[in-house]
C-alpha positions, 0 to 999 in steps of 0.5 A, a space after each residue: 780214729 785219731 790218725 786223720 787228726 794227726 795227719 791234718 796237724 802235721 802233714 799240712 802244717 807249714 812250720 813242720 814242712 819248712 823244718 823237715 823238707 830238704 833236711 837230712 837227705 839220704 840218697 837211694 845209693 847211700 840207703 843201700 850202702 848203709 843197710 838202711 831198711 824200712 821207711 828210712 830206706 823206702 823214703 829214699 827209693 830203696 824197695 826193701 820190704 821183706 813182706 814183698 821180697 820174701 813173703 812169710 806168714 799171710 803176706 802172700 794172701 793179702 794185697 798191699 803196696 810197698 810205700 816207696 818215695 824218692 826224696 829221702 828227706 826228713 819229711 818224706 820219711 814221716 810221709 812214708 810212716 803215715 802211709 804205712 800206717 794206713 797200709 797196715 790198717 788195710 792189711 788188718 781189714 783184709 785178714 780180720 774176717 779170715 782168722 781161722 777157728 780154734 785156739 789163739 795160743 798153743 802149748 809149747 815145750 819150754 825149750 826148742 832144740 834146733 837140728 844142727 845147722 845154720 838158720 837165717 830168717 828175716 821179717 819186716 818190722 815197723 822200723 825195717 828188717 829184723 834178721 835172726 841168724 842161728 848156728 845150732 850144734 843140736 843142743 838146747 842153746 845155740 852155738 851162735 846167735 846174731 840179730 840184725 836190728 833195723 835200728 842199728 843200721 838206720 842209726 848209722 846214717 845219722 852222721 852222714 845225713 846231718 852234715 851241714 845242717 843246724 843242731 836244731 835240725 838234728 832233733 827232726 832228723 833223729 826223730 825221722 829215723 824212729 830209733 829205739 836206743 836200747 835195741 841199738 845198745 844190744 
C-alpha cells in the first residue's frame, strides 16, 4: 500500500532526480567485468537474473519480466529496484492461490551429509546472485565451502563509479548499490 507513496515521493522528485541522474555511471561492460549482478548489473543493461537464466523453484511456472535498463546511473539503479518490487508482487499474486495443501514445514535431520563430489547452486536475491560452492568428501562437514555474495561484487564497483564525483554524491552512489556490510565482511 505504501509503495505508490514512496514512488511519488522519490521518482518524480526534482531534487532526487538532479542528485542521482548521471551520477555513478556503470557501463554494461564494466558491470560484467566487475561481476555486478542484480539491479546493479541490470540497470547497466546486463541481463543476469538467475531466475530467467536457470529457473529454479517455481520460477519456470510464473510469468515475470527481467527489469533491464541501460543508463547505469544511480537513478536507474533506484528505478530498477522499484520496478523489481512491483514485479515481485506480481509473482506473489501468481503463486498465492497455487500453494499446495499440506504442512508448511518438514522435519529434517539435523545434519545433512552430501555425497562425495562438487556442488554449485546459485539463486537470485534482492541484491543479485548468491552462489554456494561445496566440495564434499562424504563426511558431515564439507571439505570446502565458498559463498559468492552479490554484495562483495557490487561493492567492487564503488571506487570505479565514484571517480570525478563529489563526496556528497558518494552517499547516493553507495545507497544505490544497496550493500549489506556484514555480508561483505564475511
